[in-house]
N, C-alpha and C positions, 0 to 999 in steps of 0.2 A: 636433604629430606627422603621419609621411605617414603617406597613405590604405595605402599595403602591411604599416606597424607595426601601424594601427590593424586591418583586415583580419587580423593574425597575432595580435592582444589576443583578438581575438573567437573565433577559434579555438580561441583558449587556455581561452578561457572555457571553448567548449563540450565540448573537452574532458573539463574539470576537472571541468564538471556531470557528465558522463558516466560519472567515473570514482566522484563523489560517490554517485550512482544505485547502481551496480552495488556500490558497499560497502554502504550501506546494505540491499537486496536481501539480501547474503551476511549482515547482522547480522541481519535478521530471520529468516530461515531457522535463522543458529543459536540465537535466543532460540527460535522456536521446538523446534527440534532437545532441546537444555537441558532441557526439562520431556515431551520423547517426540512433537510434533508438528512437522505440517507449517504452514503459515503459513495453506496453506486450512481447516486446524483451529483454528487458534490464531482465527481473521476469524470464522468458524462459533459458537465458544466466546462471542469477545464479541458478540457478535448475539440469540443466542442470551440473552447475562445481560441484557443492555441494551435488548433492544424485545421485543412481542411477535410472534413468532422465524416468519416463513413464508418455505418453502423456494424459492416460484417467486420472491417478492419478492427474497429471498438470490439466485438463480441469476441472474435480473434486474441485478439491481446488480453485479455481478461479470461480467458477458457471460459467462456459465457455461449451462450446460447442467442443465434438473432432476437428467437421471441422472447428474448428476457430485458435484450436491449432494446426491443420497442415498447416492451413496458416502461422502461427506463425514460424513453422518451416520450412516452403520453402521459407519461407523470408529469416531465417536466415541462410541456407544454398542456397540460390543465392546469399547474399555478402560472403559467405565461412569462417561465424563466426563458424560452426561446421561442424562435420563429422559421415558420420551416418553409420554403419555397421551392418551387421547380429549378434541377438546376441547369443552367442560359443552355451549355449546349447539348445536354443529353436532359430530354423529356422523363427519362426514366430515372432518373437520380432525383434526389432529394437533397436540398441545400440547408444546412442545418445553421443559424447563428444565436448568438443571445441575445436578447433583449435589455432593452433597459436595466427593468428588472432584473435580468439575470445576473448582469453586469453588479449592478449593486449590489444583489444577494454573494457573488463572488468578492466585491470587493470589501462585503461586512465578515463574512465570514474570515477572510485574512488579515484581517484587522485583529477578529478575536483569536487566532492562531498563534500573529506577531506578538499580540500580548502575553501570551501562555509562555511563548519564545523566550522574552524579556522576564519573564518570574523565574524559569525554571532551569535555564543555561546558564547562570552564571557560572561558569567557568572560566579560566583562565586560556588563551591561547594554545598555552605547551600540552597542557591538560587535552582540550579538545581535539587536538593532530594527534595525540597520543594514540588518544580514543579511535579517531579515525583512522589511523593506521593499524592498531591492531584489529578496528573491525575487517576493515578490508583483504588482510590478513587469514583472517578465519574465515571469511566468506569465498576467500579464494580457494586455500584448503580442504572446505567440506564442497565448496561444487568439482575440484579434480576427485579428491573422495566419491564423489556420486557418479561423475564420470567413469570412474574408474572399477566399481562396485553397479553398475547397473545393468547388468545382467546377472548378476548371482540370485540367486532363490534368497523368498524373504525372509527366509529361518537362516539361510545366513552372513544376514546383515547385523553388523554390531548397532547399540542402540547410541550413536555419536549425536544424536537432538533428540530433546526429549528430557521424561523424565529417568533418574538416575535406576541403573536396574537391581536387583535384590542382592549383586553379589556383595554390595558395598554395606 
């Protein structure tokens, strides 16, 4: 295979990954909207369900501000999807948990997601394992590259993600 073909193949793969990422983002938005939520509200509900939810840690994990998380929590409270109480051992902290409506909403969303998975992900096990293996290897290489080049000037970085350069 000539170098030009290899470069074209890489750029086609990068374009495909970009399209996949965009379609997955759109599907997450549509799934959330199907039960009257935003993606951020969905993420907050799942975090509240699965752990000792702390708004500050949630904000940090999402690279978000405390004010943005407070707004999401107010929206969830207004929709009656969560209930809040003062923490038993520290009255300065609040304890969040799903309301019965919040649990039903998450169950409905998960049902919609499972239906989409059943309709779309009709691949044999070998294909899925190969895709996962490739994706994990690519992820590892991208993370290693980013770590090795994090101090490089912006102009010195190559375009290993995003749109192909005009050199193709």
